[in-house]
VOBA-1610 file (N, C-alpha, C; in pm, whole numbers, padded with zeros to 5 digits, always signed):
BEGIN
Met-00619+04169-00192Met-00509+04078-00188Met-00393+04130-00283Ser-00277+04143-00244Ser-00168+04202-00331Ser-00119+04097-00439Gln-00057+04159-00526Gln-00004+04079-00643Gln+00108+03962-00578Asp+00173+04003-00487Asp+00280+03913-00414Asp+00206+03795-00348Asp+00090+03827-00286Asp+00003+03724-00214Asp-00040+03621-00315Leu-00095+03682-00432Leu-00150+03593-00533Leu-00052+03509-00608Ser+00081+03557-00618Ser+00206+03483-00652Ser+00222+03364-00564Tyr+00230+03398-00434Tyr+00268+03302-00321Tyr+00147+03205-00318Leu+00021+03234-00339Leu-00079+03144-00339Leu-00072+03045-00476Asn-00050+03102-00574Asn-00016+03025-00717Asn+00096+02925-00690Arg+00198+02962-00628Arg+00309+02872-00603Arg+00283+02763-00517Thr+00204+02800-00400Thr+00163+02683-00312Thr+00069+02592-00388Val-00028+02647-00450Val-00132+02569-00514Val-00043+02467-00620Phe+00042+02516-00691Phe+00110+02457-00792Phe+00195+02341-00719Thr+00266+02366-00607Thr+00329+02278-00537Thr+00234+02161-00478Leu+00122+02199-00410Leu+00031+02112-00365Leu-00027+02013-00488Arg-00043+02071-00599Arg-00094+01986-00711Arg+00016+01875-00746Ile+00135+01915-00746Ile+00260+01821-00792Ile+00251+01710-00687Ile+00236+01742-00560Ile+00231+01659-00449Ile+00108+01560-00467Leu-00007+01617-00513Leu-00131+01542-00522Leu-00107+01439-00650Phe-00038+01493-00749Phe-00022+01410-00866Phe+00067+01287-00840Ala+00162+01303-00769Ala+00249+01202-00723Ala+00160+01094-00640Leu+00104+01149-00554Leu+00030+01059-00451Leu-00094+00990-00506Val-00153+01045-00625Val-00243+00977-00702Val-00187+00878-00799Met-00089+00908-00870Met-00014+00819-00966Met+00031+00692-00902Ser+00094+00695-00795Ser+00151+00574-00728Ser+00045+00472-00712Pro-00064+00484-00653Pro-00171+00384-00654Pro-00227+00341-00776Ala-00245+00438-00868Ala-00286+00416-01003Ala-00212+00333-01083Ile-00073+00374-01064Ile+00025+00267-01144Ile+00031+00136-01072Phe+00024+00135-00955Phe+00018-00004-00883Phe-00102-00085-00920Ala-00224-00017-00930Ala-00347-00077-00983Ala-00320-00136-01116Gly-00253-00072-01210Gly-00231-00131-01338Gly-00126-00234-01339Ile-00046-00241-01253Ile+00053-00362-01221Ile-00017-00477-01171Ala-00110-00441-01076Ala-00191-00556-00997Ala-00276-00630-01112Val-00352-00541-01176Val-00425-00603-01287Val-00349-00680-01392Phe-00245-00641-01426Phe-00154-00708-01521Phe-00118-00835-01460Ile-00066-00826-01339Ile-00021-00961-01269Ile-00144-01056-01253Val-00257-01016-01217Val-00371-01105-01181Val-00418-01174-01331Trp-00413-01077-01433Trp-00458-01141-01581Trp-00353-01222-01625Asn-00224-01185-01615Asn-00119-01276-01672Asn-00094-01404-01590Gln-00121-01404-01478Gln-00111-01517-01401Gln-00221-01621-01418Asn-00333-01586-01490Asn-00449-01668-01509Asn-00519-01669-01369Gly-00511-01569-01296Gly-00583-01548-01166Gly-00489-01473-01055Pro-00585-01466-00948Pro-00488-01415-00835Pro-00368-01497-00780Leu-00294-01446-00690Leu-00184-01510-00640Leu-00238-01593-00526Ala-00328-01566-00438Ala-00383-01641-00347Ala-00522-01645-00356Pro-00580-01738-00442Pro-00734-01736-00478Pro-00805-01807-00355Asn-00941-01788-00357Asn-01024-01858-00254Asn-00992-01816-00111Asn-00965-01707-00082Asn-00923-01663+00054Asn-01007-01525+00081Asp-01146-01545+00084Asp-01217-01428+00117Asp-01194-01353+00237Leu-01134-01440+00342Leu-01110-01376+00475Leu-01007-01257+00460Leu-00908-01277+00375Leu-00820-01151+00351Leu-00879-01036+00284Thr-00974-01055+00196Thr-01057-00941+00144Thr-01107-00863+00251Trp-01185-00929+00349Trp-01265-00861+00440Trp-01174-00789+00546Val-01047-00860+00584Val-00955-00804+00675Val-00890-00682+00617Leu-00860-00687+00485Leu-00794-00557+00427Leu-00903-00450+00401Ile-01019-00479+00373Ile-01133-00379+00381Ile-01164-00315+00513Ala-01140-00406+00616Ala-01156-00350+00755Ala-01049-00262+00797Cys-00921-00279+00729Cys-00806-00196+00738Cys-00824-00059+00680Ala-00861-00067+00555Ala-00881+00044+00462Ala-00981+00133+00505Ala-01113+00085+00546Ala-01227+00159+00560Ala-01212+00266+00676Pro-01156+00232+00784Pro-01114+00341+00893Pro-01032+00445+00838Met-00929+00430+00750Met-00846+00525+00711Met-00946+00617+00606Leu-01030+00567+00528Leu-01103+00645+00442Leu-01200+00727+00518Leu-01247+00686+00621Leu-01347+00750+00714Leu-01277+00856+00789Leu-01164+00828+00844Leu-01091+00914+00934Leu-01014+01028+00847Gln-00998+01007+00710Gln-00941+01121+00641Gln-01044+01242+00637Phe-01167+01213+00665Phe-01273+01335+00679Phe-01254+01391+00823Val-01208+01326+00919Val-01191+01380+01059Val-01060+01431+01087Leu-00965+01348+01094Leu-00832+01368+01147Leu-00772+01505+01090Pro-00771+01522+00955Pro-00711+01635+00906Pro-00769+01776+00940Pro-00902+01776+00955Pro-00963+01907+01001Pro-00928+01937+01146Ile-00924+01812+01230Ile-00884+01838+01362Ile-00740+01877+01380Val-00647+01835+01307Val-00500+01880+01299Val-00507+02025+01256Leu-00591+02049+01149Leu-00594+02203+01104Leu-00646+02295+01217Asn-00764+02265+01274Asn-00813+02339+01367Asn-00730+02351+01503Ala-00658+02258+01533Ala-00561+02265+01651Ala-00453+02368+01621Thr-00397+02341+01484Thr-00278+02421+01457Thr-00337+02572+01445Cys-00447+02603+01384Cys-00487+02745+01372Cys-00520+02794+01499Arg-00569+02712+01604Arg-00590+02772+01729Arg-00456+02811+01797Arg-00358+02728+01785Arg-00229+02768+01837Arg-00180+02891+01772Ile-00191+02900+01640Ile-00142+03024+01575Ile-00217+03147+01621Met-00358+03135+01664Met-00438+03229+01698Met-00408+03278+01838Thr-00323+03207+01910Thr-00289+03257+02044Thr-00161+03339+02050Lys-00077+03308+01947Lys+00054+03384+01925Lys+00057+03456+01782Pro-00032+03555+01744Pro-00026+03599+01625Pro+00115+03682+01603Thr+00181+03640+01503Thr+00300+03712+01468Thr+00310+03740+01327Ala+00419+03808+01289Ala+00433+03857+01136Ala+00430+03723+01057Ala+00479+03606+01108Ala+00483+03487+01020Ala+00367+03403+01027Ser+00251+03467+01077Ser+00121+03383+01090Ser+00073+03341+00960Val+00101+03408+00867Val+00034+03362+00734Val+00112+03250+00677Asp+00241+03252+00689Asp+00317+03125+00664Asp+00290+03006+00755Ser+00259+03032+00876Ser+00213+02930+00962Ser+00086+02875+00927Leu-00004+02966+00894Leu-00143+02919+00831Leu-00127+02837+00703Met-00022+02879+00617Met-00020+02796+00494Met+00042+02668+00525Asn+00148+02664+00620Asn+00193+02528+00642Asn+00088+02436+00706Ala+00003+02498+00791Ala-00104+02428+00845Ala-00201+02375+00737Tyr-00221+02441+00647Tyr-00323+02412+00548Tyr-00241+02288+00444Arg-00120+02313+00411Arg-00050+02224+00351Arg-00042+02087+00427Ser-00022+02087+00554Ser-00011+01962+00627Ser-00140+01884+00636His-00247+01968+00652His-00383+01890+00672His-00409+01815+00523Leu-00374+01890+00427Leu-00408+01823+00291Leu-00313+01704+00268Ile-00197+01710+00287Ile-00105+01597+00286Ile-00141+01480+00377Ile-00191+01511+00479Ile-00229+01403+00581Ile-00358+01332+00534Ala-00447+01412+00468Ala-00575+01344+00414Ala-00530+01260+00295Trp-00461+01330+00197Trp-00415+01259+00088Trp-00347+01121+00116Ser-00242+01130+00215Ser-00166+01019+00257Ser-00262+00907+00320Met-00371+00936+00391Met-00465+00832+00439Met-00531+00767+00329Cys-00575+00831+00228Cys-00645+00781+00108Cys-00548+00698+00043Glu-00422+00744+00011Glu-00315+00653-00057Glu-00285+00515+00020Gly-00282+00537+00147Gly-00262+00404+00226Gly-00371+00313+00226Ala-00493+00375+00199Ala-00619+00281+00188Ala-00618+00227+00057Ala-00580+00302-00049Ala-00580+00242-00178Ala-00476+00149-00200Phe-00357+00160-00141Phe-00260+00048-00148Phe-00289-00062-00077Thr-00357-00068+00049Thr-00397-00177+00111Thr-00491-00272+00035Val-00605-00207-00027Val-00687-00281-00104Val-00632-00331-00238Leu-00534-00248-00290Leu-00483-00308-00417Leu-00391-00434-00385Ile-00320-00434-00269Ile-00264-00561-00243Ile-00348-00679-00225Gly-00463-00648-00166Gly-00569-00763-00152Gly-00627-00811-00283Tyr-00632-00699-00390Tyr-00674-00728-00520Tyr-00582-00828-00591Met-00444-00794-00562Met-00336-00882-00635Met-00336-01007-00580Leu-00363-01039-00453Leu-00370-01154-00387Leu-00486-01242-00418Glu-00605-01172-00421Glu-00723-01249-00434Glu-00808-01220-00554Gly-00782-01115-00614Gly-00840-01100-00743Gly-00981-01035-00742Asn-01020-01001-00618Asn-01160-00952-00608Asn-01192-00815-00651Pro-01255-00787-00777Pro-01282-00658-00818Pro-01335-00551-00740Val-01398-00581-00634Val-01450-00489-00534Val-01338-00415-00482Met-01219-00476-00462Met-01101-00402-00416Met-01048-00294-00504Leu-01075-00314-00638Leu-01041-00220-00734Leu-01120-00091-00723Gly-01247-00123-00702Gly-01353-00020-00673Gly-01319+00073-00562Ile-01271-00007-00445Ile-01256+00081-00320Ile-01121+00153-00353Ala-01031+00102-00417Ala-00897+00183-00452Ala-00943+00311-00538Gly-01031+00282-00629Gly-01079+00386-00716Gly-01151+00511-00631Val-01240+00467-00537Val-01290+00564-00438Val-01197+00627-00366Ala-01082+00570-00326Ala-00982+00642-00242Ala-00909+00742-00341Ile-00880+00700-00452Ile-00814+00787-00539Ile-00900+00924-00580Met-01027+00888-00594Met-01128+01004-00628Met-01144+01097-00506Leu-01142+01033-00374Leu-01128+01135-00259Leu-01010+01219-00257Met-00901+01174-00292Met-00779+01235-00311Met-00808+01358-00410Val-00857+01328-00528Val-00872+01426-00632Val-00969+01528-00593Leu-01066+01483-00520Leu-01173+01587-00471Leu-01125+01720-00380Arg-01012+01673-00324Arg-00939+01781-00235Arg-00839+01857-00314Leu-00855+01857-00450Leu-00772+01939-00524Leu-00768+02083-00486Pro-00648+02134-00449Pro-00650+02284-00427Pro-00674+02382-00531Thr-00727+02497-00513Thr-00745+02594-00601Thr-00697+02719-00537Val-00663+02829-00619Val-00613+02946-00568Val-00730+03006-00509Asn-00839+03022-00566Asn-00957+03083-00510Asn-00990+03039-00372Gly-01007+02900-00370Gly-01040+02830-00238Gly-00938+02868-00147Leu-00811+02861-00179Leu-00703+02879-00070Leu-00717+03031-00031Ala-00737+03116-00120Ala-00752+03260-00089Ala-00853+03293-00007Ala-00979+03232-00036Ala-01090+03243+00059Ala-01060+03174+00199Trp-01001+03063+00207Trp-00969+03024+00348Trp-00863+03113+00424Leu-00759+03155+00339Leu-00675+03249+00413Leu-00734+03384+00454Glu-00832+03437+00387Glu-00902+03552+00414Glu-00983+03529+00545Arg-01050+03416+00549Arg-01127+03379+00673Arg-01027+03369+00790Gln-00915+03316+00769Gln-00820+03296+00887Gln-00762+03427+00925Arg-00722+03516+00835Arg-00699+03660+00862Arg-00790+03731+00932Asp-00921+03717+00913Asp-01030+03777+00973Asp-01035+03729+01112Leu-01004+03604+01135Leu-01024+03544+01283Leu-00895+03599+01352Leu-00774+03610+01284Leu-00656+03677+01349Leu-00687+03800+01396Ala-00768+03900+01316Ala-00804+04019+01340Ala-00899+04038+01462Asn-00984+03927+01466Asn-01106+03932+01554Asn-01091+03805+01640Pro-00997+03785+01732Pro-00977+03658+01790Pro-01092+03624+01894Gln-01182+03701+01926Gln-01290+03685+02009Gln-01385+03576+01949Ser-01385+03571+01796Ser-01476+03479+01741Ser-01434+03331+01779Asp-01536+03249+01811Asp-01508+03105+01833Asp-01541+03008+01715Glu-01541+03075+01596Glu-01572+03004+01477Glu-01469+02891+01443Leu-01500+02773+01419Leu-01397+02681+01370Leu-01323+02709+01246Arg-01211+02683+01240Arg-01119+02720+01131Arg-01100+02607+01027Thr-01211+02549+00985Thr-01182+02441+00895Thr-01167+02498+00750Tyr-01131+02407+00668Tyr-01113+02433+00513Tyr-01260+02449+00453
//
C-alpha cells in the first residue's frame, strides 16, 4: 500500500471517528440531562406507566438487532454493484460504501438509545439507561481502525481483480 493510500485511509478513519464521537456524545449528553431531570423532579415525569417502557423497548430492540443485519446488506449490495462496473474510481466508491454502512449502523444504535432515554425520562426505569448504554457500546465497538480498513480494502481490491469469486464482501 502506497504512502498516499495510507494518508487517505488515515484521513478517512479520522473523519469516521469524528462522526462516531458526535453520534456517541449526543445520547450520552441526553442521558445526563435525563438523569438530572429525573433526580431533580423527585421522580420521573410520568411515573407508574410500565406500558410505555415495554412499548419503547419494543421500538428500540429491532433497531439494535437490525444494525447487525441492515448495514452489511447495504454494504454487500453496493460492493456487488461496484464489482459489475469496475472503474478507476472504484476505490473511492468502496470507501463511500464502507462509510455509509458504518453511519447507518451507528445511526440505528443512536436512534435506539434516544428512544429508551426518552422512556427513562418519562418513567425513570433504570433498565432504560442500561439499554441506552448497550446501544452506545455497540456504536463504539464499530470504531474504525486504519489496519482494519486497509485489510477490508485489500480484500475488496482482490475481489475486483478476481470477480469470479462469489465471496461476500462484508466488513
